[in-house]
N, C-alpha and C positions, 0 to 999 in steps of 0.2 A: 485435676487436669494439669499436666506439666506445662510450663510456660511456653516451650517451643515444641510441644507434642512429643517428647521423648518416649512417652508411654505407647507401646505398640498396640495397635488395635487390629492386628492381622487376622485374629479369629472372627472379627465382625465383618460380614460381607455386605452390610447395609449401613454404611456410615451416614450419619445425619449431619446437618449443618452445625448443630450445637456440639457435636463430638469433636469438631476440628478447631484447633486454636487459631488458624488463619481465618480472618473475618471475610468470608465470601459475600456477605450482605453488603459490606462497605465496598468491596471490589466491584460488585454489581452496580452500586450507586455511582462509582466512578465511570463505569461503562455507560450508564444512562446520561451522565453529564457530557461525555464525549459525543455521543450520538445526538444529543440535543443541539449541538453546534451545527449539525447537518452534514451533508457530503463534504469531505475534507480532502479533496484531490490536490495534487501538487500544483502550486502556483495560485491557488484560490485564496480569497479573503478568509474563508472558513479555516483553511490550513493555518494562516497567520493567527487567527483567533485561537486555534487549538495550541499553537506554539506558545502563545502568551499565557494561556491558561495552565499549561503544563510547567512552564518555567516558573510561574508564581507558586504553583503547588510544591515543586521540589525545592525551590529556594527557601520557602517557609520551613522546610524540614532541615535546613542547614546544608543541603547539598550544593555542590558547585555545578552550574549549568553553563554550557557553551554550545554554540551553533557552528557547524562546519558547512559553510555556504558554498554552493556551486551552481552551475547551470547545466541544463540538458535540452536537447532540441525538441521542439514541439513535434509530435508525430505527424507524418505526412498525410495520414488518413483521418486526422482530427477534424471536427466539424467547423472550427473557426478558421476559415481560409486565410484570414488576415494574419494569423499567427504562424502559418507554415513558413519555414525558413528562419524563424526567430527562436531564441532560447527562452526557456522557462526557468525562473529562479526557484531553487530548491535548497533545502537545509536539513542535514542530519542533526539531530539533537543528542548531546552527550551529557549525561548526568553522573557526577562523580561523588561517591561516598568514600571518606577516608582517602583523599586524593594524593597524599604524600606517600602512600604505600606502593611499593614497586611490584609486588606480586598481586595480580589482579584477576578478577573474574568478570566476564562480560555477560550480561543478560540483554537480549536485543529483540527487536521486532519492527516491522514497518508500521508507520503511523499515518500513511496516506490511504485514501480509499480510491477505488476505481471511479473514474468520472461518471460512468453509467453502468447499470447491471447487465453485463454482456450475455448472461445466460438466462435472463428472465424469460419465462414462457409466454408472457403477455406483452411487456413493453421493455424493450432493450434500451430505450432512451429515457427510462424513468429515474426515480430517486434511489440512490444507494448510500446508506449511512454506515455500512461496514461494521456491524456490531461484533460479530465473531471474527471477521476478516478485516482489520485485526484489532478492533477496539478492545476485544477481550484480553489479548496479550498485554496491551499497554495498561489496561485497568488492573490486571494482576500485578504488574510491576509497580504501579502507583501504590497499591496496598503493601507490597513488599518493601517499598521505600520508606513508608511510615514505620515499619517494624525495624528496619535497619537504623533509622534515626533514633529509635528508642533503645536498641540494643545492637551496637555496631558489630560487624563481622570481623573475624580475625584477619581476613585478607581484604584488600581493596576491592570495591565493587563499582563497576560502571554499568549504567543503562545506556544503550544506544538505540535511538529510534531512527529508522531509515526512511528517508523521503524517496519518492519516485520508484517504489517497488513495483507498482502496477499502474503507471501513468500511460495507459494504453486505451485504444478505441476498437481494437480487434485482437483476437486471441494470439495472433502471431506477431504482436507488437514487441517492442524492446522493454524488457523488465529489468529490475534490479539496479537502477541508476545509483541509488543511495549507497547500497552495500558495496558496489564495485568502486565507487569513489572513495569510500572509507578505506577499503582494503588497499587500494592503490596508494593512498596517502600514508597508511601504516607501513607499507612495504618500502616506499621510496624515502619516507622521512620517519624512521623508527623513533618512537617516543622513548623517554628514559625509564620505561617499565616494560613488562611483558604481560600478555594475557595468557594465563595458564589454560583457560578454557573459554569458549563462548557457547552460550545456550540460547538458541533461537526459539521464540514462541510465535506460533501462528495458528489461528483457528483453535484456540485452547479453551473455549467456554461454552461449547454446544451442549444442548440438553442431553443428547445421547452420545456423550463423549467416549471416544475410544482412541487411545494414543498408542500406536504401534511403533516399533523400533524402525526408524527410517533407514532405508538401505544404503544410501551414501554414508551416513553416519556410522553404520555398522561396518562398512567395507574399508574405511580408513583406519589404518593401524593405530594412528595417534589419537583417534577419537573414540574408538571402540571401548576403551576403559571408561570414558565419560558416560557413554550410554549405559554400560553395565552398572556404574555407580548410581545413576539416577533411577533406573528401573529397580535396582535392589532396594533403594530407599523407599520407593513406592510399595514394593512387596512387604517390607518390614512394617509399613504403616497401614497395610491393608487397603491401599488405594488401587483397586482392581482395574481402573480405567487405563492404567499403564500396562498393557497386555504384553505377553511374551512373544507374540507373533510379530514378524517383520511387516513393514508396509508392502503394499502390492507392487509399487513401482519405486524406482530411484527418483526422489522428489527434487525438482528444480526449485530452489528457494535461496534466500539470502545467505545461507550458510556456505554455499558453494564458493562465493567470492572470498568469504572470510577464511576458508580453508585453503583454496587453491591459489589465491593471489596474495593473501596476507600470511599464510602459514600458521593460522590459529586452529587448533583442534576445535571443531565446531559441530554441535549436535542440534538437529532440528526436532523440536517437539511440536507436532502438527497433527490435528485431528481431522484432516480432510476425509479419511476413509469413512467416517461416520456422519459427515456433514454435507454431503454432496447435494442433498435436497434443496438447501438454501444458498449454496455457494454461488456468488456472483449474481444473485437475484435480489429483487426488492424485499424478499422475505428475510434477508439478513438483518434482523432487528433485535433489540434487547429481549423481546418476548420469546425468542427462540434461543436464548442463552440461559445459563443456569448459575445462580450463586453457588450452588453446591459443587458444580464442576470447577468453577474458578477457585473455590476454597481448596479443593483437593490438589489442583495444580500448584497453587501458591504454597501450600503446606509442604508438598514434596520438594519443591525447589528450595524453600527455606531450610528444611531439614538437611538436604544435601549440602547446601552452602555452609551450614554450621559445622559440618564435618570436615571442611577444607582447612588444612593447617597452613600457617604462614610460609 
């Protein structure tokens, strides 16, 4: 087995966990650790605990960790009436590998959970731990970070974890606080480097994973090459979960702010089409996620990243 999976398994339609060099079992273990913290919605003590846990994890790998702190208004339809009219503290988390490199790739995803499972068929005020949405994306990046620490990329890599992606109590609430704040800061105060691409992970660990080409990502001229590169990598490796079909809709997600506000070519890798059964319900737990799915996603991203020249 090649160190980074350079051996193509395209002829094999039934990849097993042991066939894949990216360790899906360890990624799944990271996911369980995140979910064991409990619901991690913006402004909660559990979110603070998660931030501490992730910062320690990445700092032990030698990465540089920083927080981009900001505030967002408490939703007017929230249950805590004493909080209405007040701001909620939030923080995007930025993890940098090889921080001195000016040509950089961003992998990102939201790390907050819904306060409550808004689509649960039984109890919409119940417990929501956000395993696939989006603990799975963060857990894949945790394992990718371990591999980058062992074998650095030719280009700089940042992980950006967005807060306040869905700090809502009704479906028509205000989404994307974190990515919009990040994009605004990037545009108004440009850093001394540029992001060549941003790759967003969301709902990337479901048991019945299907990753279609998201329509916004395909329609943007500067992002279409990124989509083609990633899906071509998946095809070479025989990871059939990255299907050739486009998504059903234009997906509203954190990549919109990155592209439209910050001017970063940004691709959304999202498995919602195949995960609607558990989306925003109490059933979004680790038991409905798959180490194999997470291994496949991580492998494709790592292989694509290794092909990026400085």
